[in-house]
N, C-alpha and C positions, 0 to 999 in steps of 0.2 A: 752568818749571825752568831757565830760561836760565842757562847757565854756573854750574850749581849744585853741581858736583862729584859728582853721582850716578855710581855705578859699577854698581849692580844695581837692578832694578825688579821688584816683584811687583804684579800687578793684582788688584783685587777681582773676585769672581765676578760673571758676568753682563754684563760690559762688552761693548758691541756695536760700538764704534768707537774708534779712537785719534784724539783731536782734532788739528786743525791746530796746528803749531808746538809741540806739547806738550813734546817733548824737544829742540827746536832749540838748537844750540850747547851741548849737554851733552858737552863735549869728552872727559870721562873715562868716559862710559858705555861698558861693554865687552860686555855680553851682555844679551839680552832674549828672553823667551819670550812670544810673543803668545798670549793665551788662545784656545781653540777656539770661543769665542762671538763673537769679533770678525769683522765682515763688511767693514769699511772701514778702511783706513789713510789718513787725510786728508793733504792737501798739507803739505809741510815738517815732517811729524811728527818725523822724525829728522835734520833738516838739520844737517850738519856735526858729527855725532857721530863725531869723528875716531878715538876709541878703540874703536868698536863693531866686534867681530870676528865675531860669530855672531848670526844672526837666523833663527828658525824661524817660517815663515809657515804657519799651519794651513789645512786644507781648507775651513774656514768662510769664509775671506776671498774676496770676490768683486771687490773694487776696490782698486787702489793709485793714489792720486791723484798729481798732478804733484809732482816734487821730493821725494817721500816720504823717500828715502834719499840725497839729493844730498850729495856731499862726505864720505861715510863712508869715509875714506881707508884704514881698516884692514880693511874687509870683504873677504874673499878668495873666498868662495863664496856663491852664492844659488840656492835652489831655489824656484821659484814654482809652486804647485800648479795643476792644471787647473781648479780652481774659480774662478780669477781670470779674469774675462771683460772687465774694464775696467782700462786702465792709462793714466795721464796722461803728459805729457812729462817728460823729464829725471829719471825715477825713480831711476836709478843714476848720473847724471852726476857725473863727478869722483871716482868710486870707484877710485882709482888702484892699489889692491892687488887689485882683483877679478880673479881668474884664470878662474873658470868660472861660467857662468850657465845655468840651465835655464829656458826659457820654457814657459808652459802650451801644451798641444797644441790649445787652443781659440782661440789668438790669430789675429786677422784682420790686425792692424796691429802693427808695431814702431814705437812712437811717436817723435816727434822728440826727438833728443838722449838717448835712453834710456841709451846707454852712452857718452856723450860723454866723451872724454879718459880712458877706462878703459885706461890705457897698458899694463897687464899682462894684459888679457883675452886668453886663448889659445883658449878653447873656448866656443862657444855653439851651441845647437841652433836650427834654423829649422823651426818647426812646419809640417806638411803643409797646415794651414788658412791659412797666411800669404798675404795678398794685397798688402799695401803695406808698404814700408820707408820710414818718414818721414825728413825731412831731418835730417842730422847724427846719425843713429841710432848709427853706429859711428865717428864722427869721432874721429881720433886714437887708435884702438885699434891701437897700433903692433906688437903681438905676435900679432894675429889672423892665423892661417895659412891658414884655409880658410873658405869661405862657400858651403856646398852649398845653393843656393837651390831651393825647392820648385817643383813644376810649376804650382801655382795662383797664383804670384806674378804680379801685373799691373803694379805700379808701384815704381820705385826713385827716390826723390826726391833733390833736390840735396844734394851733399856727404855722402851716406849712408855712404860708405866712405872719405872723405877722409883721407889720411895713414895708411892701413893699410899700413904699410911691410913687413910680413911676408907679405902676401897674394901668392901666386905665380901663381894662375890663377883665372879666373872664367868660368863658363858661365851665360849669361842664358837662362832658360826661354822657351819659345815663347809663353806667355801674356802676357809683359811687353809693354806697349804704350808705356811711357814711361820713359826714363832721364834723370834731372834733371841740371842743370849741376853740374860738378865732382864727379860721383858717385864716381869713382875717382881723382880728382886726387892726385898725389904718392904713389901706391902704387908705391914704388920697386922692389919685388921682383917686381911683376906681369909675367910673361913671355908669357902667352897669354890672349887674350880672345875668346870665341866668343859672338856675340850672335845668339841664335835668335829673338828677339822681333820685334815689328812696331812701327809708329808712329815715334816720334822719339827721337833721342839728343841731349841738351843740350850746350851749349857747355862746353868744357874738361872733358868727361867723363873723358878719359884724359890730361889735361894733365900733362906732366913725369913720365910713367911711364917712367923711364929704362931699365928692363930689358925693356920690351915689345918682342917680336920678331914676334909673329904676331897679326894682327887679322882676324877674319872677321865680316862683317856680313850677316845674313840678307837675302834678297831681299824680305822682308816689311817691312823698314825703309824709310820714305819720306823721312826728312830727318835730317841731322846738323847739329850746331851749330858755330859758329865756334870756332877754337882747340881742336878736339876732341882732336887728338893733337899739339898744339904741344909741341916739345921732347922727343919720344920718340926718344932718341938711337939706340937699337938696332933700331928698327922696320924690318923687311926685307920682310915678306910681308903684303900688304894685299889683301883681297878685299871689294870694296864691293857693296852692294845695287844691283842693276840698275835699281831704281826710284827711285834718288836723282835728283832734278831738278837739284840744285845742289851743287857742292863749295864750301863757304862760306869766308869769309875766314880765312886762317891755319890751316885745318883740319889740314894736315900740314906746317906750317912748322917748320924746324929739326929735321927728321927726318934726321939725318946719315948713316944707313945705308941709306936708301931708294934703290934703284938704278933701279927702273922702276915705272910705275903704269899700270893699265888703267882708263880712265874708263868708268863703267857705261853700258849701252845707251841708257837713256832720259834721261841727263843732258843739259841744254841750256846750262848756264853754269858756268864756273870763275871764282870771284871772286878779288879781290886777295889776293896773298900766300899763296894756297892751298898752293903747294908752294915757297914762298920759302926761300932759304938751305939747301936740301937739296943738300949739296955733292957727293953721289955720284949724284944723279939724272941719268941719261943718256937714258932712253927714256920716252916718253909715248904710249900707244895711245888714240886719240881717235875715237869713233864719229861717224857722220854727223849724229846728233841735236844735237851741240854747235854752237851758233851764237854763243856769246859767251865769249871768254877775255880777262881783263884783262891789260894790258901787263905788269904785275909779278906775274902768277900764278906764273911760273917765273923764278928769279933768274939762271940761267946758260945762256942759249939757245945760246951759242957751242959748248958741249960736249954739247948735247942733239940727239936725233933724235926727230921727231914722226912717228908712223905713222898713216895714215888713208887714206880713199878719195880717189882722184884727183878734183880739182875741188871738194872739200869745203871747209867753213870751216876745218878743221884745216890744210889746205895754205895757205890764204890767211893764216892767223895765223902759221904757221911762216915764210913768206916775209917777212912784215912785221917779224919779230924776227930775221931772218938766222939762223934755225934750220934745220938739215937736215931735209928732209922725205922720207919713204919712202912712195911710193904702194903700197898693198897691197889685195888683194881677199881677204877672209877671211869665207867664208860661215858661217852658223849651221849646225852639224852636228846639233844636237839641240834641238828645241823641244817641250816636253811639259808639260801641266798635271799637277800632282802628284795631283789627284783627278779621277775621272771625272765627279763631280757634286757640287754644293754646294747648300745652302739659305741664302737671305738674307731679311731682313725687307723689307717694302714701305717705300719711301722711304729705304732705306739704300743706302750705297755700299760695295762690297767689291771688293778686287783679288785675284782668285784666284791662288794660287801657281803660277808658271810657270817651269819649269826651262829655261834657255837656255845652250847650250854652243856655242863656248868662251867664256871670260871676255871676249874682245874680238872684235867682228865689225864688218863694214862693210855689213851688210844693213839693210833696213827691215822692221819688223813692222807689219802691218795687222790691226786687230781689227774683227770684224763680229758682229752679232747677227741670227739668223734670224727674230726676232720682236721688233721694237722697241716694240710695244705692251705687252710684258711686261717686257723688260729692255733697256736701252741700254748701250753700252760706249764708253769714251773712247779717244783715240788712244794712251793709255798703259795700257790694259787694265782700267781701273776700271769695274766693272759697277754700274749703278743699277737698283734694283727699282722698276718703275712700277706693275704690276698683278699680281694673283695668276696663277700659271701657270708654265710652264717654257719657257725659251728656250735655244737652243744658241749659245754664244759660241765663235768661232773666231779663233785667232791664226795668221796666215800670213805667211811671209817672202817677199820678192821673189825668192828663189832657189828657191821651189817646195815647201817643206815646211810642215806645219801641225799644229795640235793643237786639239781641241774639248772643251769642258766644258759639261755640262748645268747650267743655273742655274735653280733653282726658287724663285720668290718665294712665300714661305709665307703661307698664310692661318692666322693664329694661333688657338690654342685659346681659346674663351671660357669653357670649363669643363673640368675633369678630375675623374674619380672612380675609386675602386678597388672591386673586388668584395668586399673585406673591410676592415674598419677595425682589426681585431686578429686575430692568429694566435698559436698556441702550437705550437712544433716542438721536436723533440729535437736536441741537438747532433749534427752530422753528417748530419742529414736536411734535406730541402728542401721548399719549397712555392712554387708560382708564383702571383704576383698578376697580375690583369688590370686594365689601365688603360683607361678609356673616355674618349675625347676628344670634345668637342662644339665646333662643329657637325660633322655627319658628313663634310662636305667639307673639313674642316681638314686641312692638310698638315703640321701641327706635329709635332715629334718629342718623345717622352717621355724624359726623363733621370731615371735611377734613382740613388738614393744611400742610404747607411746612416749613421745618426748615430754608430754605434760598431761599427767593423769587427771588434773583438775579440769581439763578441757575435754579430753576424750580418752577412753580406755579401749583396749583391744584384747580379745581372748586368744587362746591357743589355736583357734580355727580361723582367725582373721576377721571376726565380727567386731566392728567398730561401733561403740556407743557414745553418743554425745553427752557430755556432763554439764558443761556451762559454756556460755558465749566466749569465743576465742579461736585461736589457731594452734594446731599441734601437728606434729609429723609422726606418722605411723611407719615403722620400719619392719620389713621382713628380711631376716638375715639367715643365711645358711649356717647351721650349727658347726659344720666341720670345714668351712671355708670362709673366705673373706668377702664373698659375693653378697650383695644386699640390694634391695630396692625400696624406694620411699614413696609415700603418698601424703600429700598435704591435705589436712582435714580442717575445714572451716565449720565451726558449730555456731548456729544462729538460734535465736529464741530468747525470750525474756522470762523472768520468774513468774509473770502473770500467766504464762502458758503452761506452767509446770505444776503438777500435783506432787508436792514434796513428800518424801518418805518420813513417817513418824516413828517407825520401829521395825524390828526384825526378830524373829524367833526361829529356833531350830527344833527339829522333831526329837532330838535327844540332847540332854544336858550332860549325860555321862554314858560312856559306851566302852565295853571290853571288846577287843578284837584280837584274834589269834595272830601270831607273827606270820607274815606272808599273805594274810588275807586282806580283803578290802570291805569297806562299808560306805554307803552313800548317805551323807547327811542331806536333809531337805530343809531349805531355808524358806520361810514365809515372810514376805515383805509387806508391811502395812503402810497406808491403806491398800486395798486390793487394786484400786485404780491409780496407784502411784505412776507417774510418768516414766521414771527411770528406776527399774527394779534390779539393775546390775549389782552384783555382789562380788566382793574380793575376798579370797580365802587365804588364810595364813596359819601356819603351825608354829607353836612356840619352840618346837624341837623337831626339825625335819629328819634327824637321824633316828628318831623313835617312830614318828608318824608323819608322813607327808600328805599334803592335800592338794587336789587340783579339781576345780569346778565342783567342789563338794564331795569328791570321791577320796576317802581317806585310805591310805595304804599303810598297814602296820609293818614297820621295817626292823625294829629291834625292841627288846624288852624295856619297859619303862613307862613313863607318863608324858603326855603332851597335851597342850590346850589348843584346840582348833577355834579360830576366831573368824566369824563371817562379818564383814563390814560393808554396809551399803555405800555405793559410790555417791549417791545423793544423800547428804545429811550426815554421813559418817556414823550411822547407828550400828551397834555391835551386838552380837550374841555369841556365846561360847559353848563348847562341849569338851569335857574332860575325857581324853582317850587313854585307856590303860591297855598296853600291849602285853598279852599273856603268852606263855609258851604254847606251842602247837600240841594239840591232843593227838596222840598216836597210839594205834593198836599194834603192838609189836609181836603178839602171838595169838593165833586163833586156830584151835585144833578141835576136831570132833572125832572121837574114837568110838566106833560102833561096838556094842557088847550085847549081841543078841537083840532082844526087844528094846534095849535101852542104848543110850549114847552118853559118853562122858565128854562134856564141853569144857575146854580149858581156855582161859582168856587172860592176857596180860596187856595193860595199857599204861601209858605215861602221861603225866600232866593233866589228869582228870580233875576238874574242880570239885570241891567238896559238895557243892549244891547241884551237881550233875547226876543224871541217872543213866544206867547202862541197861539196854534192852536187847533181847534176842527176838528177832522177827522173822516171819515167813517172807521169802523174797517177793518184793512187789507190794508188801503191805506197809501202809503209813498210818494206820489207825492204832492209837494207843491201846485200845481194848484187845487188839490182836497180838500184842507184844508182851513178852514175859520179862519182868525186871529181875536183874541179878545184882548182887552187892560185891564191890571190889574191896578187898582188904589188903593194904600194902601194894595196891596196883594190880592184884591178881585175884582170880576167882575160878572156881570149879563148880559144876552142877551136873546132875544126872537127869536126863529127860527121856521120855518115850521116843523111840526111834522115829515114830510117825510124826512127831512134832518138830523134828529138826531137818526135815527135807527142805532143800533150797532155803537155808537159813542165812541171815546176815546179822551183823552187830551194829547197833545204833547207839551213840553216846550223845545225849542232848540235855539241855536245860528245859524244865517244864514251861518256863515263861518265854521260850524262844521257839519259833517255828522251824528254824534251821538247825540241823544236826551239827554238833561240834566235830563229829567224826563218824564215818561208816566204814565197814570192812567186811569183805569176804562173802562168798556164796558157797555153802557146802551142800552137795547134792547126794542124796541117798544112793 
């Protein structure tokens, strides 16, 4: 029907697919109703149907092939049903009037150039199932204002959001391992970028993002590309991953508002033009790990000061460029693995998350393994699993503080089975499935999931709760293998049998937690006789604070919002979590002087509203404790020798029953 003048089309009954090119270049075609017998819309089917305003895609369709609606410049809205499990490239490319698009909740990928040059696209959903955003997917979507990326996303390919001029902020989920070249290039309104993922960030990823002021790169990122932030005129605050080995060529060139930069702890090289033409850059903090800085890495040495350890390469470089050098000693105050233990696969390499404070230090960190037959560790903390078992990995500074994590090299499951292959439960009721893993000595972990959370949900222990009438599949999968088992769940019951949830509250709306510690939030679901009291927990930033069944784990400094959502009714309650540095007592000495004793105490990260007490060992009553005041983190006091026998230090807040820190027992 090429350029045939068609305006309306009626299909014969029973058609199962729309052939390729069938309506290509039918410029006057305005409306089409796809029959509910169609399963496939083939490539180029509606190519350049410039008058097409409305398309109804029925639930029968499972596949939209490449360029199916390319160049349909009058199409303003599109709703793709969940039945669509396969989409080709450029399906809606060049649909310049498209304002809103709904993607199916079953999508794993947004394919290449799906919405290329859709200049008026304002709103699009990002399905929870999404794992990959292909290259050029949203290229030139100039009015797209937000991109709430889901937690399961792992890959953002090159130019995915190129020239999205209305996008103001972006938060990259923790699961993302790769951001491609030019992914956010020319996003002129982008002000804040928080990259919580790991792996690599490609070249020109934020090139010419003129409004970008704040850039935070997770310590799980190991490499960034050249020209990454080239021409980011307003960039002022940069926090780089401590595991970056290299600051590449022109990474922060022409960042006219950047005044200072802290080079990360494990960096060894700063390449050519890395900070060239940064007219306001006056301070660079360089750790002892850096052994190579190119002559033209910094353009204006005469007005700069380089800070580093005396005798380090940083001092040598500064002297060679006639740059002022300030010798400093800046010890690490906090070093803490964010997990107490992790599991890894045999023959794999993983770098456990390690919180290091402050951003700049002059210390050296040494990594050791207590069992190198099981796991070895590199000088940058990368752990390699050699044989099945558990090894303790320790990170220690030359200033005397350390942190240890237990690493288990997992023996994967060779099989997994469930005690039932099908169950029937009422809405609001639950039943627990039991998973059996073989061999018996496997240390693999079972991961539970539901195919439809609106029908049934399952927790980490295999407890299945019915939500509403329908059928779902619960899957138990081995974390470190391909083995899995399934159970069909039929949920019965009507709304008349269910007492619906009307609300939910948490015992805390705000909570401070020290890094590495946990706190359990308690949810109260109303009414008390609600049929289904199941609650789903979610963190706004898993790299700061993670949550599982209400147990919040503080992983890194910062803020996160924990949201509890009822499965029935979708009611929510939130708690703002602030992760604060670990309170540490670094020195506790008691020196006897006849009838008296001199007590010397030094502590780090003590909150201003906390009190420091000296107590007799075994005493927890405040009236038995003597308060002392820290000034600049230190204190000395003289006490009768009889008062300090079996003494310990307690640091606590008066409104909290739990001490922030305790230390020491000194016996007379």
